[in-house]
C-alpha positions as a printed NumPy array, in Angstrom:
array([[-39.165,  -1.821, -16.744],
       [-36.338,  -0.792, -19.053],
       [-35.734,   2.381, -17.051],
       [-35.347,   0.345, -13.876],
       [-32.842,  -1.952, -15.52 ],
       [-30.858,   0.993, -16.921],
       [-30.766,   2.611, -13.481],
       [-29.698,  -0.681, -11.911],
       [-26.853,  -1.143, -14.4  ],
       [-25.661,   2.44 , -13.887],
       [-25.649,   1.969, -10.114],
       [-23.675,  -1.251, -10.496],
       [-21.17 ,   0.525, -12.759],
       [-20.75 ,   3.297, -10.2  ],
       [-20.117,   0.795,  -7.397],
       [-17.638,  -1.121,  -9.57 ],
       [-15.762,   2.086, -10.399],
       [-15.53 ,   2.992,  -6.705],
       [-14.248,  -0.486,  -5.858],
       [-11.565,  -0.207,  -8.568],
       [-10.455,   3.145,  -7.157],
       [-10.184,   1.688,  -3.648],
       [ -8.174,  -1.293,  -4.869],
       [ -5.85 ,   0.978,  -6.876],
       [ -5.197,   3.087,  -3.779],
       [ -4.466,  -0.034,  -1.71 ],
       [ -2.092,  -1.329,  -4.378],
       [ -0.272,   2.   ,  -4.544],
       [  0.094,   2.044,  -0.747],
       [  1.429,  -1.53 ,  -0.737],
       [  3.953,  -0.686,  -3.462],
       [  5.145,   2.346,  -1.498],
       [  5.669,   0.155,   1.575],
       [  7.658,  -2.353,  -0.482],
       [  9.93 ,   0.337,  -1.898],
       [ 10.538,   1.869,   1.528],
       [ 11.398,  -1.564,   2.989],
       [ 14.077,  -2.376,   0.389],
       [ 17.068,  -0.992,   2.323],
       [ 16.095,  -3.055,   5.365],
       [ 15.58 ,  -6.249,   3.377],
       [ 18.846,  -5.774,   1.464],
       [ 20.771,  -5.313,   4.69 ],
       [ 19.09 ,  -8.357,   6.212],
       [ 19.975, -10.422,   3.127],
       [ 23.593,  -9.215,   3.176],
       [ 23.442,  -7.417,  -0.178],
       [ 26.785,  -5.653,  -0.816],
       [ 24.939,  -2.89 ,  -2.688],
       [ 22.937,  -2.017,   0.382],
       [ 23.537,   1.286,   2.151],
       [ 26.352,   1.104,   4.654],
       [ 28.547,  -1.345,   2.678],
       [ 30.574,  -3.196,   5.25 ],
       [ 29.751,  -1.053,   8.25 ],
       [ 26.834,  -1.425,  10.607],
       [ 23.536,  -0.333,   9.129],
       [ 22.094,   2.128,  11.639],
       [ 19.02 ,   3.454,   9.894],
       [ 16.336,   4.964,  12.115],
       [ 13.556,   2.536,  12.832],
       [ 10.056,   3.532,  11.819],
       [  8.248,   5.446,  14.525],
       [  5.362,   3.803,  16.339],
       [  2.007,   5.244,  15.382],
       [ -0.473,   6.228,  18.083],
       [ -3.284,   3.736,  18.518],
       [ -6.791,   4.95 ,  17.845],
       [ -9.646,   3.298,  19.654],
       [-12.595,   2.275,  17.557],
       [-15.978,   3.255,  18.86 ]])
């Protein structure tokens, strides 16, 4: 019975570790998106330190990604 409990705890630890890795990757991706959106949000808010200072902000818009159909 002890061996079964040890195995169960180890499996739970492995699942927990995998879940932490997934959440860390999602957080990193979200932070990258926030950083890349700063110039757009600054321009929208009228920040004088934003790129373009006083002239029209003509940054290229993000490209549309192709849609993938789920099966």
